[in-house]
C-alpha positions in Angstrom: 0.8 -51.4 -18.1 -1.2 -48.1 -18.8 1.3 -46.6 -20.9 -0.1 -44.1 -23.7 0.5 -42.4 -26.7 -1.0 -39.9 -28.1 -0.5 -39.3 -32.0 -1.5 -35.6 -31.9 -4.8 -36.6 -34.3 -8.2 -36.2 -32.5 -8.5 -37.4 -29.5 -7.8 -41.5 -29.9 -5.8 -42.2 -27.4 -3.4 -45.9 -27.6 -1.8 -47.7 -24.9 1.0 -50.2 -24.9 0.3 -54.1 -25.3 4.2 -55.2 -25.9 6.6 -55.4 -28.4 7.0 -57.2 -31.7 10.0 -59.6 -32.8 12.0 -56.0 -33.7 12.1 -54.8 -30.0 10.0 -52.0 -31.1 6.3 -51.3 -28.6 3.2 -52.2 -29.7 0.3 -50.2 -29.3 -3.7 -50.2 -29.0 -6.5 -47.9 -29.2 -8.1 -47.1 -26.3 -12.3 -47.0 -26.2 -13.4 -43.7 -25.9 -15.1 -42.7 -22.7 -18.1 -40.3 -21.7 -17.2 -38.0 -18.8 -17.9 -38.3 -15.7 -20.6 -36.3 -14.0 -19.4 -33.4 -12.4 -18.2 -34.9 -8.5 -18.6 -38.0 -10.0 -15.0 -39.9 -8.2 -13.5 -42.4 -10.5 -11.8 -44.4 -7.9 -14.5 -44.4 -5.5 -15.4 -47.4 -6.0 -11.9 -48.5 -5.9 -11.2 -46.7 -2.7 -8.1 -47.0 -1.6 -6.5 -50.1 -1.9 -7.0 -50.4 -5.9 -3.9 -51.5 -7.7 -4.1 -50.1 -10.7 -1.3 -52.5 -12.4 -3.7 -55.5 -10.6 -4.5 -57.8 -13.7 -8.4 -58.6 -12.6 -8.3 -59.2 -9.2 -11.1 -57.2 -7.2 -10.4 -55.5 -3.6 -12.8 -56.4 -1.1 -14.3 -53.4 -0.4 -17.7 -52.2 -0.7 -18.4 -50.8 -4.0 -20.8 -48.8 -5.6 -23.0 -49.2 -7.9 -22.8 -45.9 -11.2 -25.2 -45.0 -13.9 -24.5 -46.1 -17.0 -22.4 -43.7 -18.8 -20.5 -46.3 -21.8 -19.3 -45.0 -24.8 -21.2 -47.3 -27.0 -25.0 -46.7 -24.7 -25.2 -50.4 -24.7 -27.0 -50.9 -21.6 -25.3 -53.0 -20.2 -23.3 -52.1 -16.7 -20.9 -49.6 -16.2 -17.5 -49.5 -17.7 -14.3 -49.1 -15.4 -12.3 -47.0 -17.7 -9.4 -49.5 -17.3 -10.5 -52.2 -18.6 -11.8 -53.4 -15.8 -15.7 -55.1 -15.5 -17.9 -53.6 -12.4 -18.8 -54.8 -9.4 -22.3 -55.0 -10.3 -22.4 -57.6 -12.7 -20.6 -59.1 -15.8 -18.9 -56.8 -18.5 -19.5 -57.2 -22.3 -16.6 -58.0 -24.4 -16.4 -54.8 -26.6 -14.4 -55.2 -30.1 -11.3 -53.5 -29.6 -9.5 -52.5 -32.4 -5.1 -52.6 -32.0 -3.6 -49.3 -33.1 -1.0 -49.2 -35.7 2.1 -46.3 -35.7 3.4 -45.2 -38.9 6.2 -47.6 -40.2 5.7 -50.4 -37.4 4.9 -54.1 -38.8 1.3 -55.4 -38.2 0.1 -57.3 -34.9 1.4 -61.2 -34.8 -1.0 -63.9 -34.6 -0.5 -64.1 -30.9 -0.9 -60.7 -30.1 -4.1 -60.8 -31.5 -5.1 -63.8 -29.8 -4.2 -61.6 -26.7 -6.5 -58.9 -27.8 -9.4 -61.5 -28.0 -8.8 -62.8 -24.3 -11.2 -62.2 -21.5 -10.5 -59.0 -19.4 -11.3 -60.7 -16.5 -9.1 -63.2 -16.6 -5.2 -63.2 -15.8 -3.3 -62.5 -19.2 -1.2 -64.7 -21.2 2.3 -63.5 -22.3 4.1 -65.8 -24.7 8.0 -65.4 -25.4 7.7 -65.0 -29.1 6.0 -61.8 -27.6 8.5 -60.0 -26.3 12.1 -59.2 -27.8 15.4 -60.3 -25.8 18.7 -57.9 -26.4 21.9 -59.9 -25.8 24.4 -57.8 -24.2 28.1 -58.3 -24.5 29.6 -60.3 -21.5 33.7 -61.9 -21.4 32.9 -64.3 -23.7 33.3 -62.6 -27.1 35.9 -60.6 -26.1 37.7 -64.1 -25.7 36.8 -65.3 -28.8 38.1 -62.3 -30.6 41.2 -62.9 -29.1 41.9 -66.1 -29.6 40.6 -65.5 -33.5 43.6 -62.9 -33.1 46.1 -65.4 -31.8 45.1 -67.9 -34.1 45.6 -65.6 -37.1 48.6 -64.2 -35.6 50.6 -67.7 -34.9 49.2 -69.0 -38.9 51.0 -65.7 -40.1 54.1 -66.6 -38.1 54.1 -70.7 -39.1 53.6 -68.8 -42.6 56.3 -66.6 -42.0 59.1 -69.2 -40.5 58.4 -70.9 -43.5 59.2 -68.2 -45.9 62.3 -67.9 -43.9 63.5 -71.7 -43.8 62.9 -71.4 -48.1 65.0 -68.3 -48.5 68.0 -69.9 -46.1 67.6 -73.2 -48.4 68.0 -71.4 -51.1 71.3 -69.4 -50.2 73.0 -72.4 -49.1 71.8 -74.1 -52.7 73.5 -70.8 -53.4 76.2 -70.5 -51.5 77.5 -74.4 -52.0 77.4 -73.9 -56.0 79.7 -71.2 -55.1 82.0 -73.2 -53.7 81.9 -76.2 -55.9 82.7 -73.4 -58.8 85.1 -72.0 -57.4 86.7 -75.0 -56.3 86.7 -76.4 -59.4 88.5 -73.8 -61.2 91.3 -73.8 -59.0 91.8 -77.3 -59.7 91.7 -76.8 -62.8 94.2 -73.4 -62.9 96.6 -75.8 -60.9 96.6 -78.9 -62.5 94.8 -81.3 -60.1 92.0 -82.1 -61.8 91.5 -85.6 -62.2 90.9 -86.7 -65.3 93.0 -83.8 -67.0 96.5 -85.7 -66.2 97.8 -86.3 -69.0 101.2 -85.5 -70.8 99.8 -82.4 -71.9 97.9 -81.3 -69.1 101.7 -81.6 -67.7 103.3 -79.2 -70.1 100.3 -76.8 -68.7 100.8 -77.5 -64.7 104.3 -76.5 -65.3 103.4 -73.3 -66.8 101.1 -72.5 -64.1 103.7 -73.1 -61.6 106.0 -70.9 -63.2 103.1 -68.2 -63.7 103.2 -68.3 -59.8 104.1 -64.7 -57.9 106.8 -65.3 -55.4 108.5 -63.6 -53.3 112.3 -64.4 -52.1 114.7 -63.4 -50.2 117.7 -65.5 -48.6 119.3 -65.4 -44.9 123.0 -66.1 -44.2 123.4 -66.8 -40.5 126.3 -66.2 -39.6 128.0 -68.1 -36.7 129.9 -65.6 -34.8 131.2 -67.7 -31.6 133.2 -70.8 -34.1 132.7 -69.5 -37.4 130.7 -71.4 -40.5 127.4 -70.0 -42.0 123.9 -72.0 -42.7 122.0 -70.1 -46.1 118.3 -70.6 -46.5 116.0 -69.0 -48.8 112.8 -67.8 -47.3 109.8 -68.1 -50.4 106.0 -66.0 -49.8 104.1 -67.8 -53.0 101.6 -64.9 -53.3 99.7 -67.0 -55.6 98.8 -70.2 -53.8 99.3 -68.8 -50.3 102.0 -71.0 -49.2 104.9 -70.1 -47.4 108.3 -72.0 -47.4 111.9 -72.3 -46.4 114.3 -73.9 -48.5 117.1 -74.6 -46.4 120.3 -74.6 -48.8 123.6 -76.7 -48.2 126.7 -75.2 -48.1 128.5 -77.4 -50.6 125.8 -76.4 -53.2 127.9 -76.2 -56.8 127.8 -72.4 -58.4 129.6 -70.5 -60.6 131.7 -67.9 -59.4 131.9 -64.4 -61.6 134.8 -65.4 -63.5 133.4 -68.5 -64.6 134.9 -71.2 -61.9 133.1 -73.4 -60.3 133.1 -72.9 -56.1 130.7 -73.8 -53.7 127.8 -71.9 -51.2 130.1 -71.7 -48.0 133.0 -70.1 -49.8 131.3 -67.6 -52.2 129.7 -66.5 -48.7 132.9 -65.6 -47.0 134.3 -64.6 -50.4 131.9 -62.7 -52.1 129.9 -61.1 -49.6 126.4 -61.0 -50.0 125.8 -59.4 -53.6 127.5 -61.4 -55.0 126.7 -65.0 -53.3 122.9 -63.3 -54.7 123.8 -63.6 -58.2 125.0 -66.7 -58.1 122.2 -68.4 -56.5 120.0 -66.9 -59.2 122.3 -68.0 -61.3 121.7 -71.7 -60.0 118.5 -71.8 -59.4 117.3 -69.9 -61.7 115.4 -68.0 -59.3 114.8 -64.2 -58.9 116.2 -63.8 -54.8 115.2 -59.5 -54.0 117.5 -59.3 -51.2 120.2 -61.0 -48.5 119.8 -60.3 -44.7 122.3 -60.9 -42.9 121.6 -62.8 -39.2 124.9 -62.5 -37.1 123.8 -65.4 -33.7 123.3 -62.4 -31.7 121.1 -60.8 -33.5 119.6 -64.6 -33.8 119.9 -64.5 -29.8 117.8 -60.9 -29.7 115.5 -61.8 -32.3 113.9 -64.9 -30.5 113.5 -62.9 -26.9 112.0 -60.2 -28.6 109.4 -62.4 -30.6 109.1 -63.9 -26.2 110.8 -67.2 -27.4 109.9 -70.0 -29.7 108.2 -73.7 -28.9 109.6 -75.9 -31.7 110.2 -79.9 -31.2 113.6 -80.5 -30.6 115.7 -83.7 -32.1 118.7 -83.4 -29.7 120.1 -82.5 -26.4 122.4 -79.9 -26.7 125.1 -78.7 -24.3 125.4 -75.7 -23.3 128.8 -74.1 -25.5 129.5 -72.1 -22.8 130.0 -74.7 -20.3 133.6 -75.2 -19.0 133.4 -79.2 -18.1 132.0 -81.5 -20.9 129.4 -83.9 -19.2 127.0 -81.5 -17.6 123.3 -81.1 -17.9 122.3 -80.2 -21.4 121.1 -76.2 -22.5 118.9 -77.9 -24.8 116.5 -81.1 -23.8 115.4 -83.3 -26.7 110.7 -84.0 -26.7 108.1 -82.4 -28.2 107.1 -78.7 -27.6 110.1 -77.4 -26.1 110.4 -73.6 -24.9 113.8 -72.3 -26.2 115.2 -68.9 -24.5 117.1 -66.7 -27.1 120.6 -68.3 -25.7 119.0 -71.8 -26.5 117.8 -71.6 -30.1 121.0 -70.2 -30.9 123.3 -73.3 -29.6 120.3 -75.8 -31.1 120.7 -73.8 -34.5 124.5 -74.1 -34.3 124.8 -78.1 -33.0 126.0 -80.2 -35.2 126.7 -83.7 -33.1 130.0 -85.9 -34.0 129.5 -87.9 -37.0 126.5 -85.5 -38.6 126.5 -84.0 -41.2 126.2 -80.6 -42.0 122.3 -81.0 -43.1 121.3 -81.8 -39.7 123.0 -79.2 -38.6 121.2 -76.9 -41.0 117.4 -78.8 -40.7 117.7 -77.0 -37.2 118.4 -74.0 -38.0 115.3 -74.3 -40.3 113.1 -75.3 -37.4 114.7 -72.0 -35.6 113.2 -69.8 -38.5 109.8 -71.3 -38.3 109.3 -71.2 -34.7 110.4 -67.3 -35.0 108.0 -66.7 -37.4 105.9 -68.2 -35.8 105.5 -66.0 -33.2 106.7 -63.0 -35.2 103.8 -60.6 -35.2 101.3 -60.5 -38.3 100.9 -56.7 -38.7 103.3 -55.1 -40.5 104.4 -52.1 -39.0 105.3 -54.7 -35.8 107.0 -56.2 -37.4 108.5 -53.5 -39.0 109.4 -52.2 -35.8 111.1 -55.9 -34.3 113.6 -55.2 -37.1 114.4 -52.3 -36.0 114.4 -52.8 -32.5 117.3 -55.3 -33.4 119.6 -52.0 -34.3 120.8 -54.0 -37.5 123.2 -52.9 -40.1 120.8 -54.9 -43.2 122.5 -55.2 -47.2 121.5 -52.2 -49.0 119.2 -54.8 -51.5 117.1 -54.9 -48.2 115.6 -52.2 -45.6 114.0 -52.9 -42.5 110.5 -51.7 -43.5 110.8 -54.2 -46.9 111.9 -57.1 -44.6 109.8 -56.6 -41.5 106.5 -56.5 -44.2 107.8 -59.9 -45.9 108.4 -61.5 -42.3 104.8 -60.3 -41.2 103.6 -62.0 -44.2 105.3 -65.4 -43.5 104.1 -64.6 -40.0 100.9 -65.1 -40.9 101.1 -68.0 -42.9 102.9 -69.7 -40.5 100.8 -69.3 -37.8 97.8 -70.2 -40.4 100.0 -73.7 -40.6 100.1 -72.9 -44.7 104.3 -73.2 -44.3 106.3 -75.7 -44.0 110.3 -76.4 -43.9 112.5 -78.2 -47.6 115.7 -79.2 -48.1 117.5 -79.1 -51.1 119.3 -81.8 -52.0 122.6 -82.3 -53.8 124.4 -84.8 -55.2 128.0 -85.3 -53.5 129.8 -83.4 -56.3 127.4 -80.3 -55.3 125.0 -80.5 -58.0 121.6 -80.9 -58.4 119.8 -84.0 -59.8 116.7 -84.1 -61.8 114.8 -85.1 -59.3 116.0 -82.0 -57.1 115.0 -79.7 -60.0 111.4 -81.2 -60.6 110.5 -81.0 -56.2 111.9 -78.0 -55.2 113.5 -75.8 -57.8 110.9 -75.9 -59.6 107.7 -76.8 -57.7 109.2 -74.4 -55.1 111.3 -71.8 -56.2 109.2 -71.4 -59.9 113.1 -72.1 -61.0 115.3 -74.0 -63.4 118.7 -75.7 -61.9 121.7 -74.8 -63.5 124.7 -76.4 -62.5 127.9 -76.3 -63.1 129.4 -78.4 -66.0 131.3 -81.5 -65.0 134.9 -81.2 -64.5 134.7 -77.7 -63.8 135.8 -78.1 -59.8 138.3 -79.4 -58.6 137.5 -82.4 -57.2 139.1 -84.1 -54.4 138.5 -87.5 -53.0 139.6 -87.9 -49.1 140.3 -91.5 -47.2 140.1 -91.6 -43.7 142.5 -93.2 -42.4 143.0 -91.3 -38.7 140.4 -93.8 -36.7 138.0 -91.0 -36.1 134.7 -92.0 -37.7 133.3 -88.5 -37.8 137.3 -87.0 -39.3 135.9 -87.8 -43.1 132.7 -85.7 -42.2 134.7 -82.4 -40.7 137.2 -82.6 -43.4 133.9 -82.5 -46.2 132.8 -79.4 -44.7 136.4 -77.6 -44.6 136.6 -78.9 -48.2 133.3 -77.8 -49.7 133.8 -74.6 -47.8 136.8 -74.4 -50.0 134.8 -74.1 -52.8 136.0 -77.7 -53.9 134.3 -80.6 -55.1 134.0 -82.9 -52.3 134.2 -87.0 -53.0 134.3 -89.9 -50.6 136.9 -92.9 -51.1 135.7 -94.3 -47.9 137.7 -95.5 -44.7 141.3 -97.1 -44.5 142.0 -100.8 -42.4 144.6 -99.8 -40.7 145.5 -96.2 -39.4 148.3 -93.8 -40.5 150.6 -91.5 -38.5 150.5 -88.9 -41.4 148.0 -87.4 -43.9 148.9 -87.2 -47.6 148.0 -85.0 -50.4 148.6 -86.4 -54.1 148.2 -85.1 -57.3 148.8 -86.8 -60.8 149.5 -84.2 -63.5 151.5 -81.4 -62.7 148.8 -78.9 -63.5 146.9 -80.0 -60.4 150.2 -79.2 -58.0 148.6 -75.8 -57.3 145.2 -77.4 -56.8 146.9 -80.3 -54.2 149.0 -77.4 -52.6 146.0 -75.7 -52.1 143.7 -78.2 -50.4 146.7 -79.0 -47.8 146.7 -75.4 -46.8 142.4 -75.6 -46.4 142.8 -78.9 -44.2 145.5 -77.5 -42.4 147.8 -80.4 -43.1 151.7 -78.7 -43.9 153.2 -78.2 -47.3 155.3 -81.4 -46.7 152.4 -83.2 -47.0 151.6 -82.4 -50.8 153.7 -85.3 -53.0 153.0 -86.2 -56.8 151.5 -89.6 -56.7 148.1 -91.9 -58.3 144.9 -90.5 -58.1 141.7 -91.8 -57.7 140.4 -92.1 -61.5 137.5 -89.4 -61.0 139.4 -87.0 -58.9 141.9 -84.2 -59.3 143.5 -84.5 -56.0 143.6 -87.4 -53.7 143.7 -87.0 -49.3 145.1 -89.4 -47.3 144.0 -88.0 -43.8 146.5 -89.6 -41.0 146.1 -89.0 -37.2 148.1 -85.9 -37.1 145.4 -84.3 -39.3 143.3 -82.0 -36.8 140.0 -80.8 -38.0 138.6 -77.6 -36.1 136.5 -77.7 -33.6 132.2 -77.6 -34.4 
């Protein structure tokens, strides 16, 4: 390597001898030389085979002895300008001074030793004389990518931990709110444990009375066989609970004139408005309207909602069948699908020997089944009511009825609906238990039965030889506005019936009872009656109850 460096000062020249540890080139000064005589060829002694980069090996070509013109005039052999000794003899070592370029570090010890090495020997290069530049390769990129991946994964883990902590905190807050809300509701409803003392009972009653309820009364009129069935539809907007309260026809009520009557007689005589007021008085409620539902409209209603599914408790024969003993129209069983005709037959059916309450409970099943199929949308429910084309009571418009039924339908579909029977005593009055369980808790009212003795009490003894004659007579008597008292069954049947009164003041009542039972006026006689009755009736084989 004979790279030369000319700093631009004087005629000194430099040649490259290596690189330092920083990768910078290192130069040294080249000894000055005399200008050779004219015509002298400095390459003549080498010939054409000379290798200017050779490290001291000379070519085997003949050499020519040249006069000495050494710069230092030492009288020794001629000097080769490239540092090679002449073939004629050994070249004496000339002390050389290593040059430095500006702003460059001084030579290392290794470089100094190299400078002092003999020119004729093979130059000894050491590792520290060279600086190696590392070239970037794919490994560095992989390392960077791995570091980025590790950092991103760590950040994702931290973010997942933060989200998990946020979820836990949110869950704890929600549970706390639910717990507080539940305790508040139990306290409001008076069901909080530890607060069931006598003092808290009055608080519970006040809370029950303060609950808001929407109530309408529905009367089912059997247009084929006669008779009515009455129920209250209750929407407790405070507790979100719906209820159908079934009212027996024997329920004793006070008429507008102060006389005692029954629910059945009130519906037949006083109409919707009169019965509504009397029920408010007897039950302490605030009924908002009356819905008269004749059996043909009930049939249409069931068909409009797409049939109903209920659990039936009896096989019901087809009322239109000409012969008895045929296949039943409605089969007993669970989850029975009833069409409109089947629903009417089941709602009005009362088997032989059954009480009127049994038929009333079937009517309640049908009403709840209708509500489960009714639309919960007020507009759609109103359309269903309008499609029936009923002439409603003035106290209840088709829109009001549709909105009310939609609310009950929503409760029935959600399982927040039940049916309850209002129990009455034999004389039609309400007991204290009835007032507590139904009137107060469900209706939020206070029972007010007519005073004892205000209604004509009729005792009935069955001497017909037919077991269910007593029940049929009870229904007729209650519907007639009398108080029914059962006197048992006679040991032997008798042919004719008797209606007996003790006081002359009761003769007119006895005549009215005979007429109500379909007995001739000749059956009315004066005699001895039971101690707790005003009129006594002995049913004979001539008694022909109306078909039910």
